[in-house]
C-alpha angles and dihedrals in degrees: 000000000000128000124294118219125185134201094290130073122251141070121343133230105255127202124000117013141188124210131205132183132204131176121218120251091250090048092232097115138035121199123206114192131184128207130193141124127297114254090263090050097236109107133031116248127207118199125186099223101177135009114175143107114322093235089082098040096099092051091047093048091047090052092047091047093052095044100044107023092218124209087236144356109209131201124168105232090209095057139078088269092065087093087071095059099086096041090049091050089049088050091053096249111141111222131201112218112202119216120231089263089054091053089053092049091046091054094047094046091048091054091047091052091051094046092048094048091243098122128076127188126183099239092250106172100235091049093043091050091048092050092049092051096039120135131178130233131194115264128172094336094313136056140282135172116287103236098187102080134123089248111067110253097189094102091053094045091048091049091049093051092045090054091048092051094046092050092049089052091049090052092052094042094052114102113246095028090118115061116193 
């Protein structure tokens, strides 16, 4: 797999990659984010690949899926993006649907990565604005991103879910993860 580069300038995700998509609360924008390792393999990178009207999200995800063969394409089935699930299935794009507990874990791990300096994003304006405005909400005894804000949170939610999926793939792809 080659590198993936989004709409912003900067370094690219290199190697295996996970994608996630989220639709804004007002349904005017869809964000597709990628997550993978930096070229040197140290930190996780999130890249906002696409941020446009949701009507073209299925086509964009299908193109990305064919071009990059991602380890996962994630959509939260309890979000605005759930309306993409059937069209993606019809387009032959396999989708990972996180459970509520997975969304909680994704949020916590994302914050841990940020706090530990292990996450890089490419200073793409929609993602940067979402991060600056981010708020948390209670979910299943823990926290998740509050999606209903004036500033669109879909780039941040997509980035968080892409990181979660990529980390799950890394866990499963690591030798010795299965003990018999």
